[in-house]
C-alpha positions as CSV (number, residue, x, y, z in Angstrom):
1,M,58.3,-33.6,-55.4
2,D,55.7,-35.5,-57.5
3,D,55.6,-38.3,-54.9
4,K,55.0,-35.7,-52.1
5,Q,52.2,-34.0,-54.1
6,A,50.5,-37.4,-54.8
7,V,50.6,-38.3,-51.1
8,L,49.2,-34.8,-50.2
9,E,46.4,-35.3,-52.7
10,Q,45.6,-38.8,-51.3
11,L,45.6,-37.4,-47.8
12,R,43.3,-34.5,-48.8
13,A,40.9,-36.9,-50.4
14,S,40.8,-39.0,-47.3
15,M,40.2,-35.9,-45.1
16,R,37.3,-34.8,-47.4
17,A,35.8,-38.3,-47.2
18,I,36.1,-38.2,-43.4
19,E,34.4,-34.8,-43.3
20,R,31.6,-35.9,-45.7
21,G,31.1,-39.1,-43.6
22,G,30.8,-37.1,-40.5
23,R,30.7,-39.0,-37.2
24,A,29.3,-42.2,-38.8
25,A,32.5,-42.8,-40.7
26,G,34.4,-43.0,-37.4
27,A,31.8,-44.8,-35.4
28,G,34.0,-47.8,-34.7
29,R,36.9,-45.7,-33.5
30,S,37.5,-44.1,-30.2
31,G,35.9,-40.7,-31.0
32,G,38.0,-38.1,-29.4
33,Q,41.4,-39.7,-30.0
34,E,40.7,-40.3,-33.7
35,K,39.2,-36.8,-34.2
36,G,42.3,-35.4,-32.7
37,H,44.5,-37.5,-35.0
38,D,42.5,-36.3,-38.0
39,A,42.8,-32.7,-37.0
40,A,46.5,-33.1,-36.3
41,M,47.0,-34.6,-39.7
42,S,45.0,-31.8,-41.3
43,K,47.3,-29.2,-39.6
44,I,50.4,-31.1,-40.7
45,V,49.1,-31.1,-44.3
46,R,48.4,-27.4,-44.2
47,L,51.9,-26.6,-42.8
48,V,53.9,-28.8,-45.2
49,N,51.9,-27.4,-48.1
50,H,53.5,-24.0,-47.4
51,R,57.1,-25.1,-46.8
52,E,59.2,-28.0,-45.5
53,H,59.2,-28.7,-41.8
54,S,61.3,-30.8,-39.5
55,T,59.6,-33.3,-37.2
56,S,60.7,-31.1,-34.3
57,S,59.1,-28.0,-35.6
58,L,55.9,-29.8,-36.4
59,R,55.8,-31.3,-32.9
60,K,56.2,-27.8,-31.4
61,R,53.5,-26.4,-33.6
62,L,51.0,-29.2,-32.8
63,L,51.7,-28.9,-29.0
64,Q,51.2,-25.1,-29.3
65,A,47.9,-25.7,-31.0
66,S,46.8,-27.8,-27.9
67,F,47.0,-31.2,-29.4
68,D,47.7,-34.1,-27.0
69,E,51.3,-35.2,-27.0
70,A,50.4,-38.8,-28.0
71,V,48.1,-37.5,-30.8
72,A,50.8,-35.2,-32.1
73,E,53.4,-38.0,-32.1
74,A,51.1,-40.4,-33.9
75,A,50.3,-37.8,-36.5
76,I,53.9,-36.9,-37.1
77,Q,54.8,-40.6,-37.3
78,R,52.1,-41.1,-39.9
79,A,53.3,-38.0,-41.9
80,V,56.8,-39.5,-41.9
81,E,55.5,-42.8,-43.1
82,L,53.6,-41.1,-45.9
83,G,56.7,-39.1,-46.9
84,L,55.2,-35.7,-46.1
85,V,57.9,-35.0,-43.6
86,D,61.5,-36.0,-43.9
87,D,64.2,-34.5,-41.6
88,A,67.0,-35.3,-44.1
89,R,65.2,-33.5,-46.9
90,Y,64.4,-30.6,-44.6
91,A,68.0,-30.4,-43.4
92,N,69.4,-30.4,-47.0
93,I,67.0,-27.6,-48.0
94,L,67.7,-25.6,-44.9
95,V,71.5,-25.9,-45.5
96,G,71.2,-24.8,-49.1
97,S,69.0,-21.9,-48.2
98,R,71.2,-20.7,-45.4
99,I,74.3,-20.9,-47.6
100,A,72.6,-18.8,-50.3
101,Q,71.6,-16.3,-47.6
102,G,75.3,-15.9,-46.6
103,R,75.1,-17.6,-43.3
104,G,78.1,-19.0,-41.6
105,C,78.7,-22.7,-40.7
106,Q,78.3,-22.1,-37.0
107,G,74.9,-20.5,-37.5
108,I,73.7,-23.2,-39.8
109,A,74.9,-25.9,-37.3
110,R,73.0,-24.1,-34.5
111,E,69.8,-24.0,-36.5
112,L,70.1,-27.7,-37.4
113,L,70.6,-28.5,-33.7
114,D,67.6,-26.3,-32.8
115,N,65.6,-28.6,-35.0
116,H,67.1,-31.7,-33.3
117,I,69.1,-32.6,-36.4
118,D,72.8,-33.6,-35.9
119,P,74.8,-31.4,-38.4
120,E,77.3,-34.3,-38.8
121,T,74.5,-36.4,-40.4
122,V,73.7,-33.8,-43.1
123,S,75.8,-34.4,-46.1
124,A,75.3,-30.9,-47.6
125,F,76.4,-29.3,-44.4
126,V,79.5,-31.5,-43.9
127,E,80.6,-31.0,-47.5
128,Y,80.1,-27.3,-47.3
129,R,81.9,-27.0,-44.0
130,D,84.9,-29.2,-45.0
131,E,85.4,-28.2,-48.6
132,V,83.8,-24.9,-49.4
133,A,83.5,-22.9,-46.3
134,P,87.2,-22.5,-45.3
135,Q,88.0,-20.6,-48.5
136,R,84.6,-19.0,-49.1
137,E,83.3,-17.8,-45.7
138,A,85.7,-14.9,-45.2
139,D,85.0,-13.7,-48.7
140,Q,81.3,-14.1,-48.2
141,A,81.4,-12.2,-44.9
142,V,83.4,-9.3,-46.5
143,E,80.8,-9.2,-49.4
144,L,78.0,-9.0,-46.8
145,L,79.6,-6.0,-45.2
146,R,80.2,-4.3,-48.5
147,K,76.5,-4.7,-49.4
148,R,75.2,-3.6,-46.1
149,P,77.8,-1.6,-44.1
150,P,77.0,-1.0,-40.5
151,R,75.7,2.5,-39.6
152,A,77.2,2.8,-36.2
153,K,79.8,5.1,-34.8
154,N,82.1,2.2,-34.1
155,Q,81.8,0.4,-37.4
156,R,84.4,-2.3,-36.5
157,D,82.4,-3.5,-33.5
158,A,79.1,-3.2,-35.4
159,A,80.5,-5.2,-38.3
160,Y,81.8,-7.9,-36.0
161,R,78.5,-8.2,-34.2
162,R,76.6,-8.5,-37.5
163,L,78.8,-11.3,-38.7
164,R,78.6,-13.2,-35.4
165,Q,74.8,-12.9,-35.6
166,K,74.9,-14.3,-39.1
167,G,76.6,-17.3,-37.7
168,Y,80.3,-16.7,-38.6
169,D,82.8,-18.0,-36.2
170,N,85.1,-15.6,-34.3
171,A,88.2,-16.0,-36.4
172,T,86.3,-15.6,-39.7
173,A,84.4,-12.5,-38.4
174,I,87.6,-10.9,-37.3
175,E,89.4,-11.6,-40.6
176,A,86.5,-10.3,-42.6
177,V,86.1,-7.1,-40.6
178,N,89.8,-6.4,-40.9
179,R,89.7,-6.9,-44.6
180,W,86.6,-4.8,-45.0
181,M,88.1,-2.0,-42.8
182,D,91.4,-2.1,-44.9
183,E,89.3,-1.8,-48.1
184,A,87.4,1.2,-46.7
185,R,90.7,2.9,-45.7
186,E,92.2,2.3,-49.1
187,E,89.1,3.7,-50.8
188,A,89.1,6.8,-48.5
189,C,92.8,7.5,-49.5
190,R,92.1,7.4,-53.3
191,P,92.1,10.8,-54.9
């Protein structure tokens, strides 16, 4: 994190120097293109100061902010070179966060793919999926239902839908719902 903070500080100092120098500092450059690049870099710095981003999410944000595609790509490439943006770092943080939130492997993989990151290249995901998830996901899903039971007439269907939305696969969701329903029946039968 210290390296990232140092790079951010250097980039901020450069941006302040550009702002102080006004147009004269960029006199030898192609005005509109460079101004766009500087503005794109400023936006990237603001975004990564709040949280990690993938290159894909930054590209989407820059294009939504009406930056030219070539300017956005150049700024993202520069941010990658500076170490401000790293898809591998982002993916590992995302996987750890989603595991802590109780998400299932299928949902985590879908989110990685949405960010144009191959789940098979993320060591934290592969390790979790292959070693931890098979034993833990059903228990985790049951615990999720215990903490926040569905408030629908048909609790079985509502519980199943909630687990599928959280990214649990079909078999895990069915197993967890059945265990949760069995626990609820046993508790109701206790005197």
